[in-house]
N, C-alpha and C positions, 0 to 999 in steps of 0.2 A: 504494500500500500504506500501511496505517496501523499504527503500533506504539505501544504504551503501556508505559512503563517506570516501575517504582517506583525512586526514587532517594533514597538517604540523604544527608543533609548539606545540603539546600537550606533555608537558614535566613534568608538576607537577599536584598534586591533585587539585590545584586551577584552572588550565586550564580545567580539567574535570568538576568541579563544575560550572565554568563560562559558559561553553557551554551548560551544562544541564539546567541551569537556563534560558538561552536565548531561547532554544528550547521549554521549558515548557510553555512559554508565549503564544504559538500558540494554538488556539482552534483546536481540531482535532488530536493533538498528543497523541498517546496511550502509547508509550514507547520510551525510548532513552537509548541506551547502548553505552558506550565509552570504547575503549581499548587503553590505553596509549602506551602499548608495540607495538601494530600494527599500531597505528596512525589512527584508524578507528572510525567512528561514525555511528551507526546503528539506524535508526529511523523508527518506525512503526506509520503510521498516516492515517487519512482519507483525501484523496485528494479532497473531496468535500469542505473541510474547508481551507486547506492549500496546496500550490503547492511546488514542490521540489525546484524550483528557490527561493522561499521565505526562505526556510530552509537554503539553501546554502548562500544566502545573509546575513542572520542573523549571521551565523558563520564567514563569511568574514568581517562583520562590527566590529567584536570583535578583528580583527587583525590576524586571522588564515588564512592559505591558503588551500582552498579546491582543491585537485588535480583531 
């Protein structure tokens, strides 16, 4: 499954690294691509192991706003 999220507050390279690190902790995540310019996070994952709400929650726990 692939999900694309609009995320507010991605301004620096550290933001990208922080989000990637959090997403990578989930079993079933295949790929994560982040565009700082567009404020988008694209994640390819196996929804048998992880649900979209869990991914959103992990991003929001870091202090970012998922729109």
